[in-house]
N, C-alpha and C positions, 0 to 999 in steps of 0.2 A: 834047641835051635833047629834041628832037623824037623821037628814037629811044625814049627812056624814056616819053614821053607816048604814043607809038604802041603800045608794049608794054602799058602800063597799060590803054589803051582796048581792046586786043585781049583782055586777060584779063577785063575787065569785061563785054565782050560774051559771053564764054563762060558766065559765071555768069548772065547775064540769060536765056540760053537754057534753063536748068534750070527745069522746071515747079514751081510753088508747091506746098507740101505741103498735102494735104487732111486734115481731121479726120474720123475715122471711129470706130465702136465695134464691138465684137464681144461676143457673149454666149455663155455656156455654162451648162448645168445641172449641179447637184451635189446630193448627198444629205447630210442631217444625221442621224446615227444616235445614239441614246441607249440605252445598256444600263443599265437600272435594276435594282438589287437591292433588293427589298422587305424591310422589317424591322419588327419591333415592339420596343419597349423599355419597361421599367417605369420611369417617370419619378420617382415617389416611392414609397417603401416603406410598407407597412402595419405599424403597431404596435398590438396589441390589449392594453389594460390592464384588469385587474380589481381592484376593491377588495372585499374579502370579510372577514367576521367569522365565525369558527368557529361552526357550528350556526345560522347566521342563518336565519330562517323563510322568506325569499323568495329566489328565484333572483337571481343577479347578471348584469348585462348588461355586456359589455365596452365600453369607450370607445375612441375612436380608430378604428383599422382602415381609415382612408381611404387609398387609393392611386390612382395614375394610370397609364394605359397610353397610349402614343402609337404608332400604326402608320401605315404608308404608306396613303394615300388609297385606299379601296375594298378593302383587304386584309382578308379575314375571319380571325378568330382565336378561340381558345377559352382559357379560364383554368381552372386547377385548383390545389388545395392538395395538398401531399404527405400530409396526414392531416386527417381531419375533427375531430380533437380530440387531447387528451393529458392529462397530469397534471403539475402543478407544485405543490410544497410539499404533496403529498398531496391536492390538490384537482383534481377532474376537470372539464375544460371541453370544450365543443363549438364548432366553427367552421363557418361557411358563407360563401359568396360572394353578393354582391348580384346578380350576373349570372354566367352561365357562358360567355358568348360576346359578341362584338361585331364591328363592321366599322370599319376604320380611316377616320379623317377627316383625318389629317395633323396634328391637334391632340390635345393630351392629353385623355383621357376619364376621368372619375372613377368609381370603384367603391369598395366597402367589403367588408372581411372582418368579418363579424358574429361576436361571441362570446357564449356563454351558459355559466353555471355553475349547476348544480343547487343547491337549498337543502339545509340540514341536513348539510352535510359538515363533518367535524372538521378535516381537514388535519393536517400534521405541522410543528410549530414548537416548538423548545425555548426560544425567547426570547419576549419580549412581542410582537414584530412580526418577521415574516419576509418575505422577498421571493425570488422565483425567476424564472427565465426559461427558456422552451422555444423553441428556434429552429425556425421553420417555413419552408417553401419554397413560394412562389407561382410557378407555371409558366404562361407565355403561349406557346401553340403556334400557329404560323401557317404 
């Protein structure tokens, strides 16, 4: 038994000779890199609607036409229409934008496609009431 006790004491004394661990810290620098691709998008599309009676004495103004553009913050952009007007049901109309350019804010920005139709046009309609549609393209360049 003494031999076992002596061996245990010898082993314990070996471990007591090991120095205690010390807490320490180390630091290092690193970079965070962001590769951002800027963009613009048309959030809501414009629809311009006219109500017109053949040969009416006054010009007609289109309703609706509101749209929104959202672009990356500080990104400049321009807007254009594929045509400044057209003809639907024999009636000629003209279009214009409320603004030609802007700078992105990261939030949706509101604009309008304005439409006008000259007075005294006859149109082409074999029925009591006719409707027609002319598809237009709004382009946002950034």
